[in-house]
TIMI-2910 file (N, C-alpha, C, CB; in pm, 1 decimal, decimal comma, always signed):
<rs>
+----------+----------+----------+----------+----------+----------+----------+----------+----------+----------+----------+----------+------+
!      n_x !      n_y !      n_z !     ca_x !     ca_y !     ca_z !      c_x !      c_y !      c_z !     cb_x !     cb_y !     cb_z ! resn !
+----------+----------+----------+----------+----------+----------+----------+----------+----------+----------+----------+----------+------+
!  +9548,1 !  +9256,8 !  +6813,6 !  +9615,4 !  +9230,0 !  +6932,2 !  +9581,1 !  +9329,5 !  +7042,0 !  +9758,1 !  +9227,6 !  +6906,6 !  Met !
!  +9582,6 !  +9278,3 !  +7160,3 !  +9554,9 !  +9362,3 !  +7275,4 !  +9688,6 !  +9408,3 !  +7334,3 !  +9468,8 !  +9286,0 !  +7381,7 !  Lys !
!  +9704,4 !  +9540,3 !  +7349,3 !  +9827,8 !  +9586,9 !  +7408,4 !  +9842,3 !  +9551,4 !  +7553,6 !  +9838,5 !  +9732,1 !  +7392,8 !  Pro !
!  +9961,4 !  +9515,6 !  +7596,4 !  +9986,4 !  +9474,1 !  +7732,1 ! +10024,2 !  +9599,7 !  +7814,0 ! +10099,2 !  +9364,6 !  +7737,4 !  Val !
!  +9953,5 !  +9616,3 !  +7927,3 !  +9985,8 !  +9727,7 !  +8015,3 ! +10111,9 !  +9697,3 !  +8094,0 !  +9869,3 !  +9757,5 !  +8110,3 !  Glu !
! +10185,4 !  +9805,6 !  +8128,6 ! +10304,4 !  +9784,9 !  +8208,8 ! +10260,6 !  +9753,8 !  +8349,3 ! +10398,0 !  +9908,0 !  +8205,1 !  Ala !
! +10329,5 !  +9658,6 !  +8412,9 ! +10301,0 !  +9623,5 !  +8556,7 ! +10395,4 !  +9700,9 !  +8643,8 ! +10316,4 !  +9468,1 !  +8584,8 !  Arg !
! +10339,7 !  +9794,6 !  +8724,1 ! +10423,8 !  +9880,1 !  +8802,4 ! +10502,0 !  +9808,1 !  +8913,6 ! +10341,1 !  +9986,3 !  +8861,1 !  Pro !
! +10454,4 !  +9691,4 !  +8953,2 ! +10522,3 !  +9619,9 !  +9062,8 ! +10583,8 !  +9488,8 !  +9019,7 ! +10426,1 !  +9593,8 !  +9174,6 !  Tyr !
! +10624,5 !  +9482,3 !  +8894,9 ! +10691,2 !  +9360,8 !  +8848,4 ! +10824,3 !  +9336,9 !  +8915,6 ! +10711,2 !  +9366,9 !  +8700,7 !  Ala !
! +10887,7 !  +9442,9 !  +8958,3 ! +11014,6 !  +9427,4 !  +9032,7 ! +10980,6 !  +9394,6 !  +9179,4 ! +11104,1 !  +9559,5 !  +9023,0 !  Asp !
! +11031,7 !  +9284,9 !  +9232,2 ! +10999,0 !  +9246,8 !  +9370,3 ! +11031,7 !  +9352,2 !  +9479,0 ! +11071,8 !  +9121,2 !  +9402,9 !  Pro !
! +11138,3 !  +9428,0 !  +9454,7 ! +11174,7 !  +9533,0 !  +9551,8 ! +11072,7 !  +9643,6 !  +9553,9 ! +11311,8 !  +9590,9 !  +9520,0 !  Glu !
! +11025,9 !  +9683,8 !  +9438,3 ! +10920,1 !  +9783,6 !  +9430,2 ! +10794,4 !  +9736,5 !  +9494,8 ! +10892,5 !  +9820,0 !  +9288,5 !  Thr !
! +10753,3 !  +9611,4 !  +9472,0 ! +10635,4 !  +9554,0 !  +9535,3 ! +10654,1 !  +9551,0 !  +9687,0 ! +10607,9 !  +9411,9 !  +9480,9 !  Ala !
! +10771,0 !  +9507,3 !  +9730,0 ! +10799,9 !  +9499,6 !  +9876,8 ! +10785,2 !  +9634,4 !  +9940,0 ! +10942,5 !  +9445,4 !  +9904,1 !  Ala !
! +10843,8 !  +9737,8 !  +9878,1 ! +10835,6 !  +9871,9 !  +9936,6 ! +10690,0 !  +9920,1 !  +9946,2 ! +10918,7 !  +9971,1 !  +9853,1 !  Arg !
! +10611,2 !  +9888,2 !  +9846,5 ! +10468,0 !  +9929,7 !  +9849,0 ! +10396,4 !  +9854,4 !  +9959,9 ! +10397,4 !  +9902,5 !  +9710,3 !  Lys !
! +10428,1 !  +9725,0 !  +9974,5 ! +10365,0 !  +9644,3 ! +10079,6 ! +10406,7 !  +9694,9 ! +10220,6 ! +10404,0 !  +9493,6 ! +10062,0 !  Leu !
! +10526,9 !  +9736,2 ! +10240,0 ! +10571,9 !  +9785,6 ! +10369,7 ! +10498,8 !  +9923,2 ! +10392,7 ! +10734,4 !  +9800,5 ! +10373,9 !  Val !
! +10487,8 ! +10002,6 ! +10292,3 ! +10416,4 ! +10131,1 ! +10300,8 ! +10269,4 ! +10106,5 ! +10342,5 ! +10422,8 ! +10207,4 ! +10162,8 !  Glu !
! +10205,1 ! +10008,9 ! +10282,1 ! +10068,2 !  +9976,3 ! +10317,5 ! +10060,8 !  +9924,6 ! +10463,1 ! +10011,5 !  +9871,2 ! +10219,0 !  Ile !
! +10156,0 !  +9836,9 ! +10499,8 ! +10158,2 !  +9780,2 ! +10634,8 ! +10179,0 !  +9888,1 ! +10740,8 ! +10268,2 !  +9674,7 ! +10645,8 !  Ala !
! +10260,9 !  +9988,1 ! +10704,8 ! +10289,4 ! +10098,0 ! +10804,2 ! +10165,3 ! +10183,7 ! +10822,2 ! +10411,0 ! +10189,0 ! +10757,3 !  Ala !
! +10083,7 ! +10189,4 ! +10722,0 !  +9960,7 ! +10273,8 ! +10731,4 !  +9844,0 ! +10195,5 ! +10787,3 !  +9922,1 ! +10330,5 ! +10593,0 !  Ala !
!  +9855,8 ! +10062,7 ! +10802,2 !  +9746,8 !  +9980,2 ! +10850,2 !  +9759,5 !  +9968,7 ! +11000,6 !  +9747,1 !  +9840,3 ! +10782,7 !  Thr !
!  +9651,7 !  +9994,7 ! +11077,3 !  +9661,4 !  +9977,3 ! +11222,2 !  +9687,1 !  +9834,0 ! +11267,0 !  +9536,6 ! +10025,8 ! +11285,7 !  Pro !
!  +9775,1 !  +9822,2 ! +11362,6 !  +9803,3 !  +9686,1 ! +11416,7 !  +9698,7 !  +9648,0 ! +11515,2 !  +9941,9 !  +9678,6 ! +11483,3 !  Ala !
!  +9668,5 !  +9518,4 ! +11520,8 !  +9567,2 !  +9472,8 ! +11613,9 !  +9620,7 !  +9437,3 ! +11751,3 !  +9497,9 !  +9356,0 ! +11557,3 !  Val !
!  +9728,6 !  +9365,3 ! +11761,4 !  +9781,6 !  +9321,1 ! +11888,7 !  +9927,1 !  +9290,5 ! +11869,7 !  +9705,5 !  +9198,7 ! +11943,2 !  Gln !
! +10007,2 !  +9341,3 ! +11960,0 ! +10151,9 !  +9315,8 ! +11959,2 ! +10217,5 !  +9350,6 ! +11822,8 ! +10178,2 !  +9167,7 ! +11993,5 !  Asp !
! +10166,6 !  +9450,0 ! +11752,6 ! +10220,9 !  +9489,5 ! +11627,0 ! +10180,9 !  +9405,0 ! +11508,6 ! +10362,4 !  +9491,0 ! +11637,2 !  Gly !
! +10083,4 !  +9314,0 ! +11534,7 ! +10034,3 !  +9226,6 ! +11426,8 !  +9945,1 !  +9303,6 ! +11326,6 !  +9955,2 !  +9108,0 ! +11487,2 !  Arg !
!  +9973,3 !  +9279,3 ! +11200,8 !  +9894,3 !  +9336,9 ! +11092,5 !  +9844,2 !  +9221,2 ! +11007,6 !  +9978,1 !  +9439,7 ! +11006,7 !  Ile !
!  +9711,9 !  +9205,6 ! +11000,5 !  +9657,7 !  +9092,9 ! +10924,6 !  +9694,5 !  +9103,2 ! +10779,7 !  +9507,2 !  +9085,3 ! +10938,9 !  Tyr !
!  +9737,1 !  +8990,6 ! +10721,7 !  +9784,2 !  +8988,2 ! +10585,3 !  +9675,0 !  +9017,7 ! +10483,0 !  +9845,2 !  +8855,9 ! +10556,5 !  Ile !
!  +9552,7 !  +8977,2 ! +10517,1 !  +9442,7 !  +9005,2 ! +10421,7 !  +9414,8 !  +9151,9 ! +10405,3 !  +9316,4 !  +8936,7 ! +10465,8 !  Glu !
!  +9444,0 !  +9230,4 ! +10507,7 !  +9425,6 !  +9372,8 ! +10500,3 !  +9525,8 !  +9437,4 ! +10405,0 !  +9437,3 !  +9433,3 ! +10637,8 !  Gly !
!  +9647,9 !  +9389,0 ! +10412,4 !  +9756,2 !  +9435,7 ! +10326,9 !  +9727,3 !  +9387,8 ! +10181,7 !  +9896,7 !  +9382,0 ! +10379,2 !  Ile !
!  +9690,6 !  +9261,0 ! +10168,8 !  +9666,9 !  +9204,0 ! +10034,4 !  +9553,4 !  +9275,7 !  +9962,0 !  +9634,7 !  +9054,0 ! +10044,9 !  Asn !
!  +9443,3 !  +9298,7 ! +10034,7 !  +9329,6 !  +9362,8 !  +9967,6 !  +9364,7 !  +9503,2 !  +9923,9 !  +9207,4 !  +9366,0 ! +10059,3 !  Ser !
!  +9441,4 !  +9576,6 !  +9998,9 !  +9476,6 !  +9714,8 !  +9964,1 !  +9574,9 !  +9710,1 !  +9843,9 !  +9541,1 !  +9791,2 ! +10089,5 !  Gln !
!  +9666,0 !  +9615,4 !  +9850,0 !  +9767,2 !  +9603,9 !  +9744,5 !  +9699,6 !  +9572,8 !  +9608,7 !  +9871,2 !  +9492,5 !  +9780,9 !  Phe !
!  +9612,0 !  +9474,8 !  +9613,4 !  +9546,0 !  +9429,1 !  +9492,4 !  +9444,9 !  +9535,5 !  +9441,0 !  +9474,5 !  +9294,1 !  +9519,3 !  Val !
!  +9360,1 !  +9585,8 !  +9523,4 !  +9264,9 !  +9685,0 !  +9481,7 !  +9324,9 !  +9818,6 !  +9441,0 !  +9169,5 !  +9706,2 !  +9588,8 !  Ala !
!  +9409,9 !  +9869,0 !  +9524,9 !  +9463,9 ! +10000,3 !  +9499,9 !  +9578,7 ! +10005,4 !  +9399,6 !  +9508,5 ! +10057,4 !  +9626,1 !  Gly !
!  +9655,1 !  +9896,8 !  +9395,1 !  +9777,6 !  +9899,4 !  +9316,4 !  +9772,3 !  +9805,6 !  +9198,8 !  +9894,9 !  +9865,1 !  +9402,2 !  Ser !
!  +9669,0 !  +9730,6 !  +9187,3 !  +9654,5 !  +9634,9 !  +9072,1 !  +9776,9 !  +9544,3 !  +9066,3 !  +9637,7 !  +9712,3 !  +8933,8 !  Lys !
!  +9819,3 !  +9487,8 !  +9180,4 !  +9938,9 !  +9408,6 !  +9183,3 !  +9922,6 !  +9268,6 !  +9234,1 ! +10036,6 !  +9474,9 !  +9262,5 !  Gly !
!  +9823,5 !  +9195,2 !  +9194,2 !  +9791,2 !  +9062,1 !  +9245,3 !  +9907,6 !  +8965,2 !  +9231,0 !  +9669,9 !  +9006,9 !  +9173,6 !  Asn !
!  +9965,3 !  +8943,4 !  +9113,6 ! +10073,5 !  +8844,0 !  +9097,2 ! +10202,8 !  +8878,7 !  +9176,2 ! +10107,4 !  +8830,9 !  +8948,3 !  Pro !
! +10218,4 !  +9008,2 !  +9199,8 ! +10343,2 !  +9051,5 !  +9261,9 ! +10337,5 !  +9048,3 !  +9414,6 ! +10377,5 !  +9190,9 !  +9215,4 !  Glu !
! +10223,8 !  +9013,8 !  +9469,9 ! +10206,2 !  +9015,5 !  +9616,6 ! +10305,8 !  +8917,0 !  +9686,9 ! +10057,4 !  +8977,4 !  +9652,9 !  Phe !
! +10305,1 !  +8797,1 !  +9640,8 ! +10389,9 !  +8686,0 !  +9699,0 ! +10534,3 !  +8721,8 !  +9686,5 ! +10364,0 !  +8548,5 !  +9627,7 !  Gly !
! +10576,7 !  +8771,9 !  +9569,9 ! +10718,8 !  +8808,3 !  +9552,6 ! +10758,6 !  +8924,3 !  +9641,2 ! +10747,5 !  +8843,5 !  +9407,2 !  Ala !
! +10666,7 !  +9018,2 !  +9655,4 ! +10691,2 !  +9135,8 !  +9742,6 ! +10706,3 !  +9097,5 !  +9888,8 ! +10577,3 !  +9236,7 !  +9728,8 !  Gly !
! +10616,6 !  +9008,2 !  +9932,4 ! +10624,8 !  +8964,9 ! +10072,1 ! +10752,9 !  +8886,4 ! +10095,8 ! +10502,2 !  +8879,7 ! +10110,2 !  Ile !
! +10791,5 !  +8799,0 ! +10003,2 ! +10913,7 !  +8719,5 ! +10017,3 ! +11035,3 !  +8812,6 ! +10017,6 ! +10925,3 !  +8614,3 !  +9902,5 !  Ala !
! +11034,5 !  +8916,7 !  +9932,9 ! +11149,4 !  +9010,0 !  +9931,5 ! +11159,3 !  +9086,6 ! +10060,8 ! +11138,3 !  +9108,4 !  +9814,8 !  Phe !
! +11046,2 !  +9133,8 ! +10112,4 ! +11045,9 !  +9212,5 ! +10239,2 ! +11092,0 !  +9126,7 ! +10353,7 ! +10904,8 !  +9269,4 ! +10270,4 !  Ala !
! +11051,9 !  +9000,8 ! +10355,4 ! +11090,2 !  +8905,3 ! +10458,6 ! +11240,7 !  +8879,3 ! +10450,5 ! +11010,4 !  +8772,9 ! +10443,7 !  Lys !
! +11290,4 !  +8859,7 ! +10327,4 ! +11431,8 !  +8833,1 ! +10311,9 ! +11521,0 !  +8953,0 ! +10353,2 ! +11459,5 !  +8795,3 ! +10168,1 !  Glu !
! +11472,5 !  +9072,1 ! +10327,7 ! +11545,7 !  +9188,8 ! +10366,4 ! +11530,8 !  +9230,7 ! +10512,9 ! +11505,2 !  +9298,2 ! +10281,2 !  Arg !
! +11441,0 !  +9162,5 ! +10584,2 ! +11419,8 !  +9191,5 ! +10723,6 ! +11330,7 !  +9310,6 ! +10747,0 ! +11548,8 !  +9213,2 ! +10789,7 !  Gly !
! +11248,8 !  +9341,1 ! +10653,4 ! +11151,0 !  +9457,0 ! +10666,4 ! +11022,1 !  +9407,4 ! +10733,3 ! +11116,2 !  +9521,2 ! +10522,2 !  Trp !
! +10982,8 !  +9285,2 ! +10707,0 ! +10862,9 !  +9228,1 ! +10761,0 ! +10892,9 !  +9093,2 ! +10826,2 ! +10757,9 !  +9213,6 ! +10652,1 !  Leu !
! +10819,5 !  +9059,4 ! +10930,5 ! +10824,4 !  +8926,1 ! +10986,4 ! +10690,3 !  +8862,6 ! +10951,6 ! +10851,9 !  +8927,5 ! +11142,9 !  Glu !
! +10691,6 !  +8747,6 ! +10886,9 ! +10569,2 !  +8678,5 ! +10850,6 ! +10548,2 !  +8561,7 ! +10945,8 ! +10574,1 !  +8630,1 ! +10703,8 !  Val !
! +10433,5 !  +8558,3 ! +11009,4 ! +10405,6 !  +8445,8 ! +11100,4 ! +10398,7 !  +8316,2 ! +11022,9 ! +10274,0 !  +8468,1 ! +11177,5 !  His !
! +10440,7 !  +8207,5 ! +11083,9 ! +10442,5 !  +8080,0 ! +11018,0 ! +10311,4 !  +8035,4 ! +10961,3 ! +10489,4 !  +7980,7 ! +11109,2 !  Glu !
! +10199,1 !  +8079,5 ! +11019,7 ! +10069,2 !  +8049,3 ! +10967,8 ! +10033,2 !  +8130,3 ! +10842,0 !  +9968,2 !  +8072,7 ! +11074,1 !  Ser !
! +10109,2 !  +8238,2 ! +10822,5 ! +10078,0 !  +8328,9 ! +10710,8 !  +9959,0 !  +8420,9 ! +10733,1 ! +10052,8 !  +8249,1 ! +10589,1 !  Gly !
!  +9910,8 !  +8426,8 ! +10858,0 !  +9793,5 !  +8509,2 ! +10895,6 !  +9824,7 !  +8650,1 ! +10912,5 !  +9732,7 !  +8461,5 ! +11019,0 !  Thr !
!  +9942,9 !  +8684,9 ! +10963,3 !  +9973,4 !  +8822,9 ! +10991,0 ! +10125,1 !  +8847,8 ! +10970,5 !  +9929,3 !  +8859,6 ! +11135,4 !  Tyr !
! +10159,0 !  +8974,9 ! +10965,1 ! +10295,8 !  +9022,1 ! +10957,1 ! +10323,3 !  +9124,5 ! +11060,9 ! +10325,2 !  +9077,5 ! +10822,5 !  Val !
! +10450,6 !  +9152,5 ! +11084,8 ! +10495,3 !  +9262,0 ! +11172,9 ! +10597,2 !  +9341,9 ! +11105,6 ! +10549,6 !  +9211,1 ! +11303,6 !  Arg !
! +10598,0 !  +9470,4 ! +11120,5 ! +10700,7 !  +9554,1 ! +11067,3 ! +10824,5 !  +9538,7 ! +11158,6 ! +10652,3 !  +9703,0 ! +11057,4 !  Leu !
! +10943,1 !  +9522,0 ! +11097,8 ! +11063,5 !  +9505,1 ! +11176,7 ! +11149,9 !  +9625,2 ! +11179,5 ! +11140,7 !  +9392,7 ! +11127,3 !  Leu !
! +11141,8 !  +9708,4 ! +11082,5 ! +11225,5 !  +9829,5 ! +11074,3 ! +11137,6 !  +9953,9 ! +11060,1 ! +11324,6 !  +9820,0 ! +10954,6 !  Gln !
! +11188,0 ! +10067,1 ! +11110,5 ! +11108,8 ! +10192,0 ! +11082,1 ! +11106,2 ! +10213,9 ! +10928,8 ! +11173,2 ! +10321,4 ! +11157,0 !  Pro !
! +10996,6 ! +10265,3 ! +10884,1 ! +10975,2 ! +10283,4 ! +10740,9 ! +11069,3 ! +10399,6 ! +10687,0 ! +10820,9 ! +10316,1 ! +10713,0 !  Thr !
! +11117,6 ! +10485,3 ! +10772,7 ! +11206,1 ! +10594,1 ! +10723,3 ! +11334,2 ! +10540,9 ! +10664,1 ! +11239,9 ! +10691,1 ! +10835,9 !  Glu !
! +11382,8 ! +10422,6 ! +10712,4 ! +11510,3 ! +10370,8 ! +10670,4 ! +11502,9 ! +10287,9 ! +10543,1 ! +11568,7 ! +10289,7 ! +10779,2 !  Thr !
! +11383,3 ! +10267,2 ! +10490,3 ! +11368,9 ! +10185,2 ! +10371,8 ! +11390,9 ! +10269,7 ! +10252,8 ! +11233,6 ! +10118,0 ! +10365,3 !  Leu !
+----------+----------+----------+----------+----------+----------+----------+----------+----------+----------+----------+----------+------+
</rs>
C-alpha cells in the first residue's frame, strides 16, 4: 500500500487564507484586478493544493475576502489582509 500524504489545505478556510495571502502578494494589473491564473499557478506549484483551489476561492468569496469577476478571469481583494 502507498501511504497517503496529509493535504495541508483540505480545510476550505485554510485554503482561502492561503489564496488571499497569495493574492495580496501578487501585483494588481488594473483597478485592483489580480488575474486568477497567477494565483492558481502559485497555489498549485508552491502549496500542492490543486483540488482545494475551487473550495478556497468559494470560501473567500462567501466571506467577502475576494470578489470574483463573473467571467472568472480575475479577482479583487475586498478586505485588508491584516483583518483576516
